[in-house]
C-alpha positions in Angstrom: 0.0 0.0 0.0 2.8 2.4 0.9 4.6 1.7 -2.3 1.5 2.4 -4.4 0.7 5.6 -2.6 4.3 6.8 -2.9 4.2 6.1 -6.7 1.0 8.0 -6.9 2.5 10.9 -5.0 5.6 10.9 -7.1 3.6 10.9 -10.3 1.5 13.8 -9.0 4.5 15.9 -8.1 6.3 15.0 -11.4 3.2 16.1 -13.3 3.2 19.5 -11.3 7.0 19.9 -11.8 6.6 19.2 -15.5 4.1 22.0 -15.9 6.3 24.4 -14.0 9.3 23.7 -16.2 7.2 23.9 -19.4 5.7 27.2 -18.2 9.2 28.6 -17.6 10.4 27.5 -21.0 7.5 29.0 -22.9 6.9 32.6 -21.8 3.8 32.9 -24.0 1.9 30.1 -22.5 0.3 30.1 -19.0 0.4 27.4 -16.5 -2.7 25.2 -16.1 -4.5 26.4 -13.0 -7.4 24.0 -13.3 -7.2 20.2 -13.0 -10.0 17.8 -13.8 -9.6 15.3 -11.0 -12.2 12.8 -9.9 -13.1 12.3 -6.2 -11.1 9.1 -6.2 -8.0 10.9 -7.6 -8.1 13.5 -4.8 -8.6 10.7 -2.3 -5.6 8.8 -3.6 -3.5 12.0 -3.4 -4.6 12.7 0.2 -3.9 9.1 1.2 -0.4 9.3 -0.4 0.3 12.5 1.4 -0.9 11.1 4.7 1.3 8.0 4.2 4.3 10.1 3.7 3.5 12.2 6.8 3.1 9.0 8.8 6.4 7.6 7.6 8.2 10.9 8.4 6.6 11.1 11.8 7.6 7.6 12.6 11.2 8.6 11.6 11.1 11.4 14.2 9.7 9.0 16.9 12.3 6.3 16.1 15.1 8.8 16.3 13.9 10.0 19.7 13.6 6.4 20.9 17.1 5.5 19.8 18.4 8.6 21.6 16.3 7.8 24.7 14.6 11.2 24.6 11.0 12.4 24.2 10.0 13.3 20.7 9.7 17.0 20.3 9.9 19.6 17.6 13.3 20.7 18.8 14.9 17.2 18.5 13.6 16.3 15.0 15.7 17.0 11.9 14.8 20.3 10.4 14.3 18.8 6.9 11.9 16.2 8.1 9.9 18.7 10.1 9.8 21.0 7.1 8.6 18.3 4.8 5.8 17.4 7.3 4.8 21.0 7.5 4.7 21.4 3.8 2.6 18.2 3.3 0.2 19.2 6.0 -0.2 22.6 4.4 -0.9 21.0 1.0 -3.5 18.7 2.6 -5.1 21.8 4.2 -5.2 23.6 0.8 -6.8 20.6 -0.8 -9.3 20.4 2.0 -10.2 24.1 1.7 -10.9 23.8 -2.0 -13.5 21.0 -1.7 -17.1 21.8 -2.3 -19.1 20.2 0.5 -22.6 18.7 -0.1 -25.4 20.0 2.0 -29.0 19.1 1.0 -31.5 22.0 0.6 -34.8 21.8 2.3 -36.7 22.7 5.4 -35.8 19.6 7.3 -32.9 19.9 9.8 -29.8 18.4 8.4 -27.5 16.4 10.8 -24.1 16.0 9.2 -22.0 12.9 9.8 
């Protein structure tokens, strides 16, 4: 499962990086700012990002265990913490762009 999600994540970032390189090479063209992704595509991307966050977090915990210290933000490697922060930020931006379904009507809606 982790290998599959890593491959999906790598493919996604390769795709984004490709568009950034193409946009820099062609000054006349604009970068694609809209993507046609299905719900399942977004779910796969989110799962891949969460898997990477989990792996990086376990690296921090294992490092702290090996050093017989409590895991803290001060003891983790800066690059790992930076990667986790970037991935969480990306997950937050994906979450904020979602359009949530809420049925219309007079009845009270209890979300779940």
